[in-house]
C-alpha positions as CSV (number, residue, x, y, z in Angstrom):
1,M,-0.2,46.7,23.3
2,R,0.7,49.0,26.2
3,P,3.4,48.1,28.6
4,S,2.2,48.0,32.2
5,Y,3.6,50.4,34.9
6,R,5.1,47.4,36.8
7,V,7.2,46.5,33.8
8,L,8.5,50.0,33.4
9,I,9.3,50.3,37.1
10,A,11.0,47.0,37.1
11,A,13.2,48.1,34.2
12,A,13.9,51.6,35.6
13,V,14.9,50.6,39.2
14,P,18.1,48.7,38.2
15,I,19.2,51.6,35.9
16,L,18.7,54.1,38.7
17,L,20.6,52.0,41.2
18,L,23.5,51.8,38.7
19,I,23.6,55.6,38.3
20,V,23.5,56.2,42.0
21,T,26.3,53.8,42.8
22,S,28.5,55.2,40.1
23,L,28.0,58.7,41.4
24,G,28.8,57.5,44.9
25,R,32.1,56.0,43.9
26,A,33.2,58.9,41.7
27,G,32.1,61.5,44.2
28,A,29.8,64.3,43.5
29,A,32.4,67.0,44.2
30,R,35.1,65.7,41.8
31,D,34.0,67.4,38.7
32,I,32.4,70.7,39.5
33,P,32.5,73.4,36.9
34,I,33.3,76.7,38.3
35,A,32.2,79.8,36.5
36,G,34.9,82.3,36.3
37,P,37.5,83.9,34.1
38,E,39.2,80.6,33.5
39,S,35.9,78.6,33.0
40,S,37.7,75.4,33.5
41,I,36.9,72.4,35.6
42,V,38.5,72.2,39.0
43,R,39.3,68.7,40.1
44,D,39.7,67.4,43.6
45,P,43.3,66.9,44.4
46,V,44.1,63.3,44.9
47,R,46.3,62.6,47.9
48,R,49.3,60.8,46.8
49,P,52.1,59.9,49.1
50,S,55.2,61.9,48.6
51,A,57.5,59.0,49.3
52,P,56.8,55.3,49.7
53,A,56.5,54.4,53.4
54,A,59.3,52.4,54.8
55,M,58.4,48.7,55.1
56,P,59.6,47.0,58.3
57,D,62.0,44.2,57.8
58,V,60.1,41.1,58.8
59,R,61.5,37.6,58.7
60,L,59.4,34.5,58.7
61,A,61.3,33.1,61.6
62,Q,60.2,36.0,63.7
63,L,56.5,35.5,63.0
64,D,54.6,33.7,65.8
65,P,52.9,30.9,64.0
66,A,49.1,30.8,64.8
67,P,47.8,27.4,65.8
68,P,46.2,25.7,62.8
69,D,42.5,25.7,62.7
70,R,41.2,22.3,63.7
71,V,38.7,20.7,61.4
72,P,35.9,19.5,63.5
73,T,35.5,15.8,63.3
74,L,32.0,14.4,63.2
75,A,31.1,12.1,66.0
76,R,28.8,10.1,63.8
77,N,29.0,8.8,60.3
78,P,25.5,8.9,58.7
79,F,26.4,6.0,56.4
80,E,27.6,3.7,59.2
81,Y,25.2,2.2,61.7
82,A,26.2,1.7,65.3
83,P,27.2,-1.8,66.1
84,R,24.4,-3.8,67.6
85,S,25.1,-5.9,70.6
86,A,23.6,-9.4,70.3
87,P,21.0,-10.2,72.8
88,P,22.3,-12.6,75.4
89,P,21.7,-16.2,74.6
90,P,18.6,-17.7,76.3
91,A,19.3,-19.6,79.4
92,P,19.4,-23.4,78.8
93,P,16.1,-25.0,79.7
94,P,16.2,-26.8,83.0
95,V,17.1,-30.4,82.8
96,A,14.4,-32.6,84.4
97,I,16.1,-35.0,86.8
98,A,14.2,-38.2,87.2
99,P,13.7,-39.2,90.8
100,P,15.7,-42.2,91.8
101,P,14.0,-45.5,91.1
102,V,12.2,-47.0,94.0
103,P,13.3,-50.5,94.6
104,L,10.5,-52.9,94.2
105,V,10.3,-54.8,97.4
106,I,7.8,-57.5,97.6
107,P,7.1,-58.7,101.0
108,P,7.8,-62.4,101.3
109,S,4.3,-63.1,102.7
110,V,2.6,-61.6,99.6
111,S,3.3,-63.0,96.2
112,L,1.2,-61.2,93.5
113,S,1.5,-61.4,89.8
114,L,-0.4,-59.6,87.0
115,I,-1.8,-62.3,84.6
116,G,-4.1,-60.1,82.4
117,V,-5.7,-56.7,81.7
118,A,-9.2,-56.4,80.4
119,T,-10.1,-53.2,78.4
120,N,-13.7,-51.8,78.1
121,T,-14.6,-48.7,76.0
122,R,-17.6,-46.9,77.3
123,A,-20.2,-45.1,75.2
124,D,-18.8,-41.7,76.0
125,G,-15.3,-42.8,74.7
126,R,-13.6,-43.4,78.1
127,V,-11.5,-46.5,78.4
128,E,-11.9,-48.6,81.6
129,R,-9.2,-51.2,82.4
130,T,-9.6,-54.1,84.8
131,A,-6.4,-55.8,86.2
132,I,-6.4,-59.5,86.8
133,I,-4.0,-60.2,89.7
134,A,-3.3,-63.7,91.1
135,S,-1.9,-64.5,94.5
136,R,-1.2,-68.0,95.8
137,D,-4.8,-68.8,96.6
138,T,-6.9,-65.9,95.3
139,L,-7.7,-64.2,91.9
140,Y,-8.4,-60.4,92.0
141,M,-10.2,-58.5,89.3
142,V,-9.7,-54.8,90.3
143,R,-10.0,-51.3,88.9
144,E,-8.4,-48.1,90.1
145,A,-8.9,-47.3,93.8
146,D,-9.9,-51.0,94.6
147,A,-8.1,-52.9,97.4
148,V,-5.9,-55.9,96.8
149,T,-5.4,-58.0,99.9
150,A,-5.4,-56.1,103.2
151,G,-2.3,-54.0,102.5
152,Y,-2.5,-52.7,98.9
153,R,-4.7,-50.4,96.8
154,V,-4.7,-50.1,93.0
155,D,-3.3,-46.6,92.0
156,A,-3.2,-47.0,88.2
157,V,-3.9,-49.6,85.5
158,S,-2.2,-49.4,82.1
159,S,-2.3,-51.8,79.1
160,D,0.6,-53.9,80.3
161,S,1.1,-53.1,84.0
162,V,-0.6,-52.1,87.3
163,L,0.7,-49.9,90.1
164,L,-0.2,-50.9,93.6
165,V,0.4,-48.6,96.7
166,D,0.6,-49.9,100.3
167,A,-0.7,-48.1,103.4
168,A,2.7,-46.3,103.8
169,G,2.7,-45.0,100.2
170,A,5.4,-47.4,98.9
171,P,4.7,-48.3,95.3
172,L,4.7,-51.8,93.8
173,R,4.5,-52.2,90.0
174,L,3.4,-55.5,88.5
175,H,4.1,-56.2,84.8
176,L,2.2,-58.5,82.5
177,R,4.1,-61.7,81.7
């Protein structure tokens, strides 16, 4: 099995880089053989300080302290959700105020009383009611929108009462006794 050129290049490149960097650090002119009567190797002189440099006398109290680096604080914690404000409670439903009761005023000249209610169910399922109203001398059998005496009209007939309305719109309710 023959190694491929890519494998050889991949192995040779790091070795070449190692050699080049070591030469760069050591310097190419450090060890240069010089041909001559001495035939010895001349080395670059290394600059060494003749005397140690005088260190200034610095005291910690004289140093100007640098302001400490502030650690940025995060404005948001990803593990904490923002508090939710509760929606405002719904407005209370309006309270229905019943109209004041209308006093039942029966004129003294008219004395009416409900003595019965007849119920008839039609073929289409509707219920028809007939009110039986007695006065001093007359018996009336009336349905809705019929007239009772000269001053009243039947507005509604229920199973136990009848609502009469006069010409002015004043109601008169008669209950079954």
